[in-house]
C-alpha positions, 0 to 999 in steps of 0.5 A: 505476907498480908500485914499484921493481923490483930484481934478485934477489941470488942466483946460479944454480949455473952462475953461481957456476961462471962467477964462479969462472973470473973471480975468482982471489983466495983468498977468492973461491975459498973463498966459491965452494967454500962456495956450490957445497957449499950447492947440492949440499946443497940438491939432496940435500935436495930429492931427499930430500923428493921421496922422502919425498913419494912414500913418504907418498903410497904410504902414504896410498893404502894407508890409504885402502884400509884405511879402506874395508875396516875400514868394511865389516868394521864394517858386517858386525859390526853386521849380525851384532849386530842381532837376527834378524827373527822368522819369521811363520807364515802362516795360511790356504791361500795363500802371500802 
């Protein structure tokens, strides 16, 4: 039911470190070093992406405020461009 389940073909960083204590051949040590370097690079990439995401969010928030201010500015300009309504003189004795 549900198909064949397989275990992942991957190690955690700690798993690679434990593996290096068991395997002592020259080739195993070289492969282990490469895997550890890969984990280090991945960590660097993830932290870089987090920083970029934070900077992007900050920029996005600033631009949202700019959009509101620009919209208000255009509204004010439109009001200034529309001709003023003519004043009507009241005829008679009362102010209505």
